N, C-alpha and C positions, 0 to 999 in steps of 0.2 A: 504493499497501499505508501509506505515513502517513496520508495520511488517511482511513480509510477504519478505519486506527488507534484514527485523534483520536475517530471516530463513538463510542471508549463513553465519554465525557467527556459524554456527553448520558448514559447509563445514568448513569455518577456520579452523574448530580443525584437522580434519582429511587430511589435505594438509597440515600445520605447522607436523602432527609425519611423513608427507612422504617427507618433506622437510630434520627434526630435525635428519633426520634417514642418511641421504647421506652429508649435508653440518655440521652434531654436534654443531650449535651454541648455548653457554650456553657461560649466565652474565656472566660480567670475576671476579673470585670468593674475588678481593681484593671490589671489589663493595658495601659497607654496606648496604647500601640503599632496597635491592633488594625490598622493598615492592614498594617503590619512583618508581625504576625501567621498572618494571614488566607492573606499572598501567598508564603508559607512553605509552606502546604499547599497550597495552587498548582501549587508549583516541588515539590514531593515526588512528590505526583500526575503529574508533567508527566514526571519521572523513571522512573513506573514505566510510560507509556505509551511512552517512550525505550526503556528494555526490554524493552519486552515487542518494536517493530520491530525489534531485535538479536536476541532471540529468535530469529524466521522468519528472518533473518537466517541464526543459526548451523543451526537445522535445516535451509538448502536447502546450504550450505555448509559445514559443518564448522566456516565463523572465526566472529568474534565484532566482526560489522563489519558496516554496511548501504554497500551500491554505491553509495548515493547521501552525500557525502560532507558536504553541505549539513547533514545529520543531528548532525553534529559543532559543527557553528556554536549550533544550539539545544543542546546535550551541556553545551557550556561555557559559557555564558551563565547556564542552570538555575546552574553547579558559582559562576560570579562571583556571584550573588546570595547564594544560600545562604553564602559567605563575606560578604560585604558589610552584609549580617540579625550577624552575627556583629562582625563589626567596628562596626558601628553602638548594638550594645544595650549591648555590652563597655565602650567608650569613652563614652560615652551616662552609665555609670553611674563611669567614672573621674572626668565633670566632677561626678557630683556630690558624688565625694571631694577633691574639692578640696581641697589645704592640710591634710586629717585622715591619720589612719594607717586600717591594717587588719592583717589576720592575715593575709596569703600560704596560712600555711599547711590555716589554715579551706577556705581560697576554694578552692587543688589540690586537697582534701576533695571538695569541691561538687560539682565539676567531675566526679570520675572521680562519687559518686553521680550524678546528673545524666545521664553519657553513659553507664556504665557499666555497669546492670545492662540493657539494652535490647541496648546493644550483645554484655556478655558470656553474654544470652539467643539471640543472630543463631550467635553461634562456635558455642555448640554445639550447637544443634540442624542448623546442619551438619559439624558432627566427625561425631552422629550420624548423619545420613543421608551417608554417606563410609564408615562403619564397617558400614553395610546393604547397601548398593553392594559394598564387597566381603566379604559378606555373614561383616563381622564376625570376621575375615581378617586376619594382620600381617603388610602383608606390611616396613614399615619392620623393627629393633632395635625398642622400645618406650623405651626412653633417647631417641632420633632424635626418634621418633613427641613423647613431651613435652613435645621443646626447643620443636617447631615452632608445639606446644599455645599453649607459651609463648607465642610470637612472633606466635600472633593475637590473643593476649588482653592486650596492650601495644599497645592498635589500631594494630596492624602497620606500628612503630614501626623494627621492628625488623627489620621482612621481610612477609615472604607466601607461603610454604613453601605444595607442594603436602603435605596428611597424607593422610601414608600410599598414599605417592608416584601418587596418587588425581590425575588431568590434568584442571589448570584448578580446583582445588578452592576458585577466588573464586566460579565463575558460581555457586555457589549460593549466591552470593546476592548475581549481579549485580557482582562488583566493587564498591559502592560505597565498600568500606574505604579506601580512598585521598584519601576529603574530610578524615578524620581527619588523616592529615599535615602536611596547614595546620593544623588545628584546636589540636593543642597546639602546631605548632611559634606559632602569634599569643600563645596563653595563656604560652608560655613569653619570648616579647618581653612581655606584656603591662608587667610591673615597670618596666622597660625606659625605656615608656612613662610611668607611671606619677609613677616619679621626674624624669623629661626635662620632661613639657612640662603635668603638671598634677597641680606639687611634692610628689610623697607619701610616707611614709619606706617608703625599701625596706631592706632590710638588704644591709651589699655583698658579702656573701660571697652570699647569692641570686641578686647581679649574675649576677653570675660568672656561679654556676652553671647560670643560665636562658640568660648569654649561649655556653657553653663546650657546651649541651646544643643550642642552636638551629643552632650550628655544625655540631658529627655530624648530626643528622639530615639534614642539607638535602645535605650532600657528602653519605648516606650517599640522600637520597629523587630527592635533587633535583627539588625544587619547582618548578612556572609563575614568570614575575616576571611570569606576566598577572596569574598567581590571587592573591602577595602583593599586586598593587597592592589585588586588590579590598577590603582590605581597610585598608588608604585610601582609596577609596571610600565606606567604616560612616563612616572617619571625616569625609568630608567632607559627607556625612549629620546626622553629628552634629549637626557646626557648625551648617547651613542650619537643625536642628531650632528652634532658640532663633531665628532673625531671623522675626521677625513676620511683616513681610513678604511674604517667602517662602513662609511654612508661607502663610499668607490665599492666595498665591497660587497653590500647589499643588491643593489643594483646593479649585478653579475647573475647571466641567468642562471648560472648554479645554481646560486642563494633563490631564487626561481624552483627552484626541483628541492630544494630546500626547505620551501617554506613546504611543495607538495608533499611528503613524509611526515609533516609536524605534522600537517592537517592525518594520514593515511595513521600515524597515534594514537590522537585524538581520538578517531576514529575507535581507535582500536584495543585499541592494549586500555581502559579500565572504565566499569560498566558508570561506575558516579564524578561527578565533575572536583575532580582532589587535586595534591599538590604534584605529578605528574606531569597530567590535560595541561595545566595552568605552564605550568611552565614551557612546553612547548609551545603555548601561542603568547608564552609572554616573545618567546623568539621567533615565532611569527610575527607581534605588532612592529618588533624594533625592527627587524629588513624594511617591511609594508611603509613605517615613519623614518626610515631612511631611504626613502626613495625606489626600494623595488617594485616594481610595477606586474608582478605576475607571467609572465607573458607576452605583456603588455598589456592583458587585462586589461587592467585598470587604470590606461588614457587611452581610452576607448569613445568614446562620446553618447553612447546607451551609459557607462560607469556614471560620463558626469551630469549625463543627465537622475540617475539616481541617486546622487551624492547630497544632485540640488533639492531633491524632496525628498529622501529619507524623511525625514520628519515626522512629513505630513503621510505620507507612508507608515513611519513606525505607528502612529497614535490612528490612523483613521481604518487599517485595512484593521482591525474587525468591527469595524462597522459597519460596515460594506459586509464582510463576510452573517454576520447576525442577522441584514437585514434579508438580506438575500435569501438566510434562509427556513427563514422566519415570517416573512410577511412575499418579495417576491414569487417564490418556490411551496412557501410552505414546511411547516413544519414534519406532518405527517409526514407529506413529499421527504420531505429532503430524509426521514430515515430510512422511508423503503431504497434508494440509489443504488445502485450498485457501485460496486469501489467502480468500472470503469465511467458507468455516468456522475458522480462523484468527483472524480478526475479530469470529465467536461467540461465540468459545472463549476468547478474552481479558475480554470483554464479563462472561463468566461466570464469570470469577474476581474479578472489584473487590466484592461484593459479601462474599465470606469474607476476602476482601484485608482489607476496614473492618470486620466484623466481627474480625476478629481483633490487631488493630491499635485497634479503641477495651479488645479486656478486654484487651489489654498493658500499653494503659494507665492503666488502672484497679488490675487488679497488683498492676504491675510497677516500670512509673517513679511513677505518682504518688508511693506507697506513699516509692518511696527520693527521687525528689522532699522530700516531707516531713523525712525524714532528713538529707537535706542542709541545707533550712532551719532545722535545731536546730544543727547546727553551724556555719553560719556566719550565726549572727545579731549578728554585728559587724565584718560584710563588706561588701563592697560590691552582691553581687551577689545579685542574684532574677530574673532571666532565666529563662522559662519557657520 
């Protein structure tokens, strides 16, 4: 089943060419880490494929899981890669600001402008779907519903309650919201990293506030240590990126072969994402962060497209799958689909998903990124 689902990726190549022809989306020429940019796009698409497989299991068993546990190694590896990218980009910017000052208030505002709009759109669509599925009746008190909505709008740092008593509300967005816990813990740790390692001035009050919030959110959400370690892998990649000998080796074709071997090791050596696959993932990411294009794939226009719309793809693919299964096809009919029919259905979702991701990138994300840039002209962050 997993193999059949991945055949949808071939459809992606054709669909992406169509989208590129009419929207002409290309990565920003000023973005230095093009391989990282493109890699992030492929990761977002893999998340879509992963949730497509999980959805099939959910339709057949009523449980949000899959019978082959090796798929969870792939999931955790992808999440780890996302966090490595975050660590790499921000530690690289901190290195550029070494011994300088920055406006931390503007920095956090810019993060909200960058992450908030598309996330708020996804949550708003989720709420509308819940209300529509509930025939627009309130099954909770109004005050409780408002409280639950506010928890969702705070990047789920305060929890992910079932809105309006709607079972498994998070499935509407395929449960992708949990990565924001790690992202915001990292953002709150960043002033300490700037102060301790890069000699950037940080107000003491901000340091204590961030430390307290990190402790509170860590206790409340219980983040996995191995995912937190992913930020350190990003730090390692940012250090290696200044080693010209390593950069030269990373861009050699033999390094692409090494990446392929590491991927094979991740898939075959362990049934859980533990230290061994984590080390292999770190090797892969360090090579890509230092310019490896993986046999040229990460330099293609399709890769540029996926990189540009990756955040929208990541947040909105769950809604596309949910609406398709529950409203367009119908839940009962979806449950009766054969594996081949289901694979064809997933493939048919690719074009609408890319179009929606493209439109929301232009109309929502790009506009607010520009506003965020205007706020943070004197800060370090220009991370797309």
